[in-house]
C-alpha positions in Angstrom: 145.6 191.5 64.8 147.6 189.1 62.6 148.6 190.3 59.3 149.3 188.8 55.9 153.0 188.8 55.1 155.0 188.2 52.0 157.6 185.4 52.1 160.8 185.2 50.1 158.8 183.3 47.5 156.6 186.3 46.9 153.4 184.5 48.2 151.2 185.9 50.9 151.2 183.9 54.1 149.0 184.2 57.1 151.0 184.8 60.2 149.0 184.3 63.4 151.7 185.7 65.7 152.0 189.3 66.6 154.4 191.4 68.7 152.9 190.0 71.9 153.7 186.4 70.8 150.1 185.3 71.3 148.5 183.2 68.6 145.3 185.1 67.5 144.0 182.2 65.5 140.7 181.4 67.2 139.7 178.3 65.3 140.6 175.8 68.0 137.8 173.6 69.3 136.5 173.6 72.9 137.8 170.9 75.1 134.4 169.0 75.2 134.4 168.8 71.4 137.9 167.4 71.4 137.0 164.9 74.1 133.9 163.6 72.3 135.8 163.2 69.0 138.5 161.2 70.8 135.9 159.0 72.4 134.2 158.4 69.1 137.4 157.6 67.5 138.6 155.2 70.3 135.4 153.4 70.8 133.8 153.3 67.4 136.0 154.2 64.5 139.2 152.4 65.5 137.3 149.2 66.3 135.6 149.3 62.8 139.0 149.8 61.1 140.5 146.9 63.1 137.3 144.8 62.7 137.0 144.5 66.5 133.2 143.9 66.5 133.2 142.9 70.2 134.3 146.4 71.3 131.7 147.9 69.1 128.9 145.8 70.5 130.1 146.6 74.1 130.0 150.3 73.4 126.8 150.4 71.5 124.9 151.3 74.7 126.3 154.9 74.6 125.8 155.6 70.9 122.5 157.4 71.2 123.7 159.6 74.1 126.8 160.6 72.0 124.6 161.3 69.0 122.5 163.7 71.1 125.5 165.4 72.4 126.9 165.9 68.9 123.7 167.7 68.0 124.0 170.0 71.0 127.7 170.6 70.4 127.0 171.4 66.8 124.4 173.9 67.7 126.8 175.6 70.1 129.9 175.6 67.9 128.7 175.2 64.3 131.8 172.9 63.9 131.0 171.0 60.6 133.3 168.1 61.6 130.8 167.2 64.3 128.2 166.4 61.6 130.8 164.1 59.9 131.3 162.3 63.2 127.5 162.1 63.7 127.0 160.5 60.2 129.8 158.0 60.9 128.2 157.0 64.1 124.8 156.5 62.5 126.4 154.4 59.8 128.2 152.3 62.4 125.0 151.9 64.4 123.0 150.8 61.3 125.7 148.4 60.3 125.8 146.7 63.7 122.0 146.4 63.7 121.9 145.0 60.2 124.7 142.5 61.0 122.8 141.3 64.1 119.6 141.0 62.0 121.4 139.0 59.3 123.0 136.7 62.0 119.5 136.0 63.5 118.1 135.3 60.1 121.0 133.0 59.2 120.5 131.1 62.4 116.8 130.6 61.6 117.4 129.7 58.0 119.9 127.0 58.7 118.2 125.6 61.8 118.6 121.9 61.8 115.2 121.2 63.5 112.9 118.7 61.9 110.0 121.1 61.2 107.7 120.3 58.4 106.9 124.0 57.6 108.4 127.2 58.8 107.4 130.8 58.6 110.0 133.5 59.1 109.2 137.1 59.9 111.8 139.9 59.6 111.4 142.2 62.5 113.6 145.1 63.4 115.9 144.5 66.4 114.4 145.5 69.7 116.9 147.1 71.9 116.7 146.7 75.7 117.4 149.5 78.1 121.1 150.2 78.2 121.5 148.7 81.7 119.8 145.5 80.6 122.0 145.2 77.5 125.1 145.7 79.7 123.8 143.2 82.2 123.5 140.6 79.4 127.0 141.4 78.2 128.6 141.3 81.7 126.7 138.5 83.5 124.8 136.8 80.8 121.1 136.8 80.0 119.2 135.6 83.0 116.7 132.7 82.8 113.1 133.9 82.2 114.3 137.5 82.0 114.6 137.7 85.8 117.2 140.4 86.1 118.7 141.2 89.5 117.2 144.7 90.3 120.1 145.6 92.5 122.6 145.0 89.7 120.5 146.9 87.2 120.2 149.8 89.7 124.0 149.8 90.1 124.6 149.7 86.4 122.1 152.6 86.0 124.1 154.6 88.5 127.3 153.9 86.6 125.8 155.0 83.4 125.3 158.5 84.9 129.1 158.9 84.7 129.7 160.8 81.4 131.4 158.6 78.7 132.1 155.7 81.1 133.6 152.9 79.0 132.3 149.4 79.0 135.4 147.9 80.6 135.1 150.2 83.6 131.4 149.3 84.1 132.2 145.6 83.7 135.1 145.7 86.2 133.0 147.6 88.8 130.1 145.3 88.5 132.2 142.2 88.7 134.1 143.5 91.8 131.0 144.7 93.6 129.0 141.5 93.0 131.9 139.0 93.2 131.7 137.8 89.6 135.5 137.5 89.3 
């Protein structure tokens, strides 16, 4: 048991060390919590701070999975910082969706077609399945939405790897299907 000690200044200090030399402070986070925080920071927070929107778009496919894991991890650990990370991810997700909606509306508004009248509807962005979103990012959107089922199946298999980054998926798909 660690005790409170008095320093030379007369103030009480918490000393986590005891005669065994073992730190009794048990507030360290489990490794999976540290890992998910690092992933969120590397793939979402840092790109926002550096205005690297391309990285954000490429990693958007995993955001719902990470949000679900944050809920599970919070239930297990009651670590309040996980809620902060969850709220930051939700803000980032909503910001990206709003930005994409605005870009779409801007394209429609400033269309140089010779239409007499035009009606615009604001619809929420429809997200494709993650493997289809990744297919579009890596290979490009196919004509008439005719996706190669083998490539989609391979991307689906890659998505089963926990926290696999976009760059690794892109590299593996390009190598396997000779898109280099």
